[in-house]
N, C-alpha and C positions, 0 to 999 in steps of 0.2 A: 364606818363608825367605831368606836372604841373598843379595844378586845374584853375590856373590863365590862361595856353596856351591853354586848351580845346576848340573846336570851340563852337560858340554862338550859332549857329542855329542848331538846330537837324538836318538837312539834312547834315550841313557840318560833321558832328559827327558820323553819318551813314556812310556818304561816305569815311571818313578818317580811320572806323573801316575796312570797305570792302577792301579799299584799302592796308591797312596794314595785311589784314589778310592771314595765309600764307598757306591757301586753294586756291584751283581752283573755281574760280567765275565766271559764267558767266551768259550771257542773250540769247537767241535765238529765233528765229522764229520758226515755224513748218517745214517751209521748208531748215531748221541747219544755216540760214545766222545769223552770230553775230549782235549783237547789245548794247553789252556789257562784256568785261572783265577787269579782277584786274592784279595789277602786278606780282602777283605769274605764275597766268593763263599764262600772256605774257613771262616770263623767262623760262616755262616749255615748251612752244610751241616752244620759239625762236625766235620769231617774235613781233616786237614792236607792240604797241597797234591799231596805227594807220594804221598798215598794215592790223590786224584781222580783224577790223570794216569794216561788210558789207560783208564779205566772208560767204562762208558755208563751215562750220569745216569739213564737210564729202570733201571736194576738197584738202584741208588739210593733208588728208591722203594718204596714198601709195596706188597703184589699188588694189592691193589684200586684203587690209582691208577695202577698202571703199561699196565693194557691201555687207563684211558682216556686216559692224556696221549699213547699211542702214537698214537690214533687223532686227538686232536686236533692233533698235530706232523704227519701226513699230509695232513690236511685242510686244514691253514692251508697250509702251504709247498707243495700243488699248484699254487698259482698264482704263486707266487713266477718272473719272469723277469729277464732280465737289463735290459732296460729299469724294469721296476718289482721289485726285488731286496729290499726292506723288507716289515715286515709286526709289527703289533702285536696280542700275543692277553693273556688273564691265565687263571689258572688255579689252581685250590686242590692243591696237594701238600705232602706230609709224607714226611720223610727218616728214615728209620729209627724211635727211639724220639721222634723229636721232634715235637711237638707241629704242628698243618697250619697251612700259611701260603698267603697269597693270595700269589700276585707278578707281575708284569706284566710283560711279556718284549719288548723293543725286538730284533729279529733281522734282521740284512741276510746275505743269500746271493752267496756269491762263488762267481764261473762259471768255468770253461775255456773252452778256443778251441772248444770242440766243444760249449759250453753246456751243460754238466753241472755240476750243483752238486758243489764241490769241499768246501766249508767252510761254517759258519755263525758266525757272531762276534754273540753276545747281550749286551746289557745288560739287566739285572734291578731290580724296584725292590719291596722289600717291601709291599705295599699292605694287608696285614693290618687293620691299625687303620681304614683308611680304607672297605674291605667292613663292618667290622664298623658301623661309624658309619652308612654305609647302608644296610644292614640295619636297622639302630632306626632308622632314619628312614622307610624303606618300611612297616617293622611299625607304627613311629606312623601314618602316613600311613593305612594298612591300616585300625588300633582307629580314627583319625575316620573313614574312611569308613564302615567299620562302623555307629559312633555316628550319623554323618549320615542313613545311610539308613535307620537306626530310628527317626529322630525321627518325629512323627506328624506333619512340618510340611513344607511345598515348601519349601526354602532355595537361595539364590543367592547370589553374589557377581558385581557388576560394576565394570570399572574408571571413569574418568570420562568414557568415551565411551558410556557402558553398553555394553558388552562383556562378553560373558557371560567370568569367568573361571574360573568353577566351580558347581558345583551338586551337590546329593543327587540320585540315582535316583527319590526320588517326583515331584520338580520336572520332570526330564527325561521321564519318564512321562507327565506331562499335556500335552507340547510335543508326544509321540510321539516322541520321539528317546532318547540316551544321553548319562549324565554329558558321556562322550569327545569326543562329537557335537556338544554345545550348545558346549562350550568354544571361544572363537573367533568364536560368532557375536550376534545380536543381535535385539532382538524383532521387529524388522520381518523377519526370516527364519521367523518361524513365526506370526506374528499380520495380521493386516488392520490398513493403513494406518492408518487414524482411532486404532485401541485402541493401536497403538504408538506414535502420536506423541502421545497422552496419557500413556501410562507415560513416554513418554521425558519429558514436563515434569513428571512429577512426581520424577523422579530429579533434573534439574537443579535443579526446587526445593529438595527436602533438601538438595542439596549446596549450593547457594548461602546458605541459612539452617543448615546444620550443626546442624538438629534433627531427632530421629526423628519419624517421623508414623504414624497406624495408622488406618486406612481400613476400609471395606466396596467392592467395585468387584466390576466384570465384567470375566472373562475368557473368549477363545476357546479350546476346547479339544476334537478330533474332532468339532468339526461343531455345537456346542451351547456354550450357555453357561453358564459358571460362579458361582455368588456367592463370593468368597471373602474372608476376614479378615486382611488385609496388613499388615506393618508390616515400614517400610523404616527404616533409620540410616545416617548418613555414616560413610564406612572412612576413618582416617587414617594416614597413614604416623610413619616414626619422629621425622618431623620436626614432627609435629602437623598439615601438612598434609592437607587433605581429596583422597583418591584414588579414591574409587570408592564404592560404595550395597553395603550387605548387608542383602536381603531374607528375609524368609519369610510364607508365607503359609498359611494353613488353609482347604481346600475347606470351606464353608457352606452349598452349596448344599443340601442335604438339609435342615437345618435352618431356613433361610431358605422352601424350600417347604413347611413343615410348621407355620412361624408365620404365613404366607398364608395357608393352609387354616384354619388356627386361625383368623385375624381374619376370612376369610369365612364361619366358622359363626360365629363372634363375633357378626358383621354380621346374620345369618339370626335367630339367637338374639334378636339387640333387636329386628329388625323383627316377629319372629314375639312379643316379648312386647308392643310396642309396639300390635301389633294388637290382642292378648287383652286389654290395658288399654282399648283405644279400646271393643272390645266390650262390656267391663266395664262402661264409664262409658256406653253407650248403653243396656246393662241397669238402671242403674243409674238412667238417667233415665224410661226404660217405665217400672220400677217407681213410684219416686215421683210418677209421673204418676197411676199406675193407682190407688196408693194415696189419693192428693188427690183425684184424679175419684170413685173407686167408696166408699171408707171413710171415706175425707173428709164427702163429701155425705151420707152414709148417718148419720154420727154430727150434722151439722149438720141432719138435717130429726129426726133421734130427739131432738135438745137442743130444738129447737122444739115437736117433740109435746109434749114432758116439761113446757114452758112451759106450753102449750095446754090439757094435764091437769090440771095445777096450778090451774089456773083454773075447772076445772069439779068439782073437791073442795070438798066444805061447809069453810068458813076453821076451822069447831070441831071437825074430825076432823085432830085434833094429830100424830097417829102418821103417818098418809097425807101430810101436809103435810111432815113432816119428812121422810119417805121420797122424796118426789117432787125434794124439795129437793138431796138429798144424790146422788140419780141424775142430774138436771139439774147438780150442779157436775163427777160423774163424765165425763158427756158432754163438758163444755166442756175439762178436763182432759185427755182424750181427742183431742179435738179439736186442741190443745195439742201433744200429744206427737205426734199423729200430722202434724202441719206441723214440727215438729222434727227428726222422722224422716227427711221429706221434702226438708228442706233440707240435709241432712247426706247424703242419699246423692247430690243434685245441686241446689246453692244456686242459685234460680231468678237471683240475681244475677250468678251467673258468666256466664250467655246475656245478662242484661240490661241490666247495666251494667258489667261487665268483672272482670277479676281484684282490681285495689285495692281496688273496695269489696265484695267478696267476702273479702278478708282483713279486712279493716275490721270487716265483721261477726262474722268466726270471732272476733276480740278479744273483743266485746262479747259474744256467745255463751257462749264459754268462762267469761269473768266470771262472767254471770248464773249458768252451770251448774255453777261450781264454787265461784265465791267467793272466786277468785285474781284479784288483779287484775292486768288486762292491758290493755296501749296499745300500740296500732297506731299508725307513723308511717311511712303508705305514700306514695311520689312519683305522682302518677297521670299522670305524665308518662311513665313507663315503659312503654314498648311489649314485647308478646313475642309470640312466636308462639301462633297460637290452639291448635295441639293441645298446645302446651305449659303453658297455663295451667290447665288441670285439674289436669295432674301436678303445677305447683307449689302448687295448693291444697291438693291433698292428702300432699305434705310436710306444710304447713303445718298441717294438721289432726293428724297423725302425730305433729308434735313436740310442738303442745298434747297431745294425749293421753298422749305419755310424762310430761310435767310433771304433770300431774294424777295420773297412777297410782304415779309413783315417786322424784318431785323434794322434796316436804316444802315447796316454795317458798310464797312468801305476795304473789309479785309477780313477772309476766313480761311482756315487750316484742316488737315483734315491728316489724321494719327493713325495707321493699323498697325499693332504690334501685337508678339503673344507677352505675357507677363505669367510665371507658372504654368496653370494648366489652363488658363483661359487667354482668349484672342479677343483685343479689345480695339474698339473703334471709337477713335474720340473726333468729334467735328466742334469746331470752336468758330465765333465771329466775336467784334467788336461792337457790335452794334448797341442798341437801347437797353437790352436784356430782357429775358421771360418773366415773368412776374409766377409767383407760386400756385397762383391759381389757375393761369395759362399750365403752367408745365404737368398741371396735374392730368391736363387734357378732356376736360370733361366735354368742351365744347369745340375742339380742334378735330377736324378728320385726320389732319396731318401727324397729329402726334398721337391721337388714336391707332390710327395704323401705324407707325412706329413701332408703340407697345405690343400691339396683336401679331405683327411679324415677328418680333422679336420671341414672346409667348412660344411662336412655333419651333425655336430650336433651345427650347428652357433658358434662354437669355436673358439679363438686367436690362435695363435701359434707367440711366441716372440724369436729370434734366434738371442744373442749375443755372439760375439767372442773376446777374449783379449788375444792378440800375447803374446804368450809362459805361458799363464796362462789357458786356456782350453775353452771351449764353455756351455753355456746354452741353453738348450731346455724348455722355459716354456707353457705347455698347457692350456688355460683356458676355460673353459666349463660351461657354464651358465644350471644351476640344480636345482634354486630356492629351497624353503625351505623344499619341501618336493618331491622330483624328484621319 
């Protein structure tokens, strides 16, 4: 407005200002009778000012809101005094057929000389849109809270100082608190000093590196240690600067304890299996000795007696001589069979000169028994634990047996050597090649036996087959520097 058009009198100026003011302005008496409204108020109510003046604004409200607003006015304005004559409150109101609106009122009370309120002067602002936005935000936050509280993870958000900004209910329960109580606190408020220091170091490292990390850690809760699978990520602000840490973890205590029990049971089973294998080897040894000492000696005596008896028979008794010769050969073959059985049960070389010599003997015996050429390259310097030697030898025997039964090979080889801190046994053939399914050993007792024996030594078995090019079985035994 140009200066020359401004009202000359101050009263006219202020009246013009009030009339043109976009907020709702009114004056009213303690009984809510309206004595002044501006144009904005009139438009908001939807009635001419001439009709509004002299009316009680409570009468303008619908019946449902009238009693509520009367109570609100009484409660708020009982606190007004000459020394503190102002008040701010907001409420939802509906005038006639109009839609409901939220209005924020700033009201000042005017007092007479006896400190009685004689008039109220109010400025109102339509805050319906703001209230709608707040309600939408509250609904969004409620949905967000429902989502967070129903995720089967403990979730938290920290600022740069590792102060909790927010968390879900599951996380707060672990700390024995509520999300509202956790906000503003740190790990030092809930955890032992050493544990809180470690977590703070994790937070600082993640914020410094700007990279997410995932790990298993121990945390204290309700007087016990929990194993939790934790994932932490740096949080960035709108400028891309790291401003905190977002973390979530899953309580895996039960799973870890179950795994530990499973490992313990597995170790017990391994120990039992190892004991059974040792017992079996002892039985093999005793059986081999008994067969050698009893049956072998008896067959030797029989062979000697047959030879002696043959000399007693007349040379011209061809039939008797022929029968005795056949019996002598049968006795010698039986002695060889007994020796072979005893050797397979428990090679004396294994006890007398060690594993390397026993493997070399196995290759030669295999060639003689099957006709499949088998060459052994054994490093005599390889040292192995004594109780592993028998197991390795049995695996070698089983592998050679599989070659003889299934491979259709014409050549095989055995290599036994040391590589770094492992001892390697490789058995190769040039047969038809094992399939992947067969290598997994689901239906092969031979391969299953090899794998189970390997487990007793904490060894690994790799079985690879190439169609028409043969199969390789590689046994890797951890043996350290000085087994």
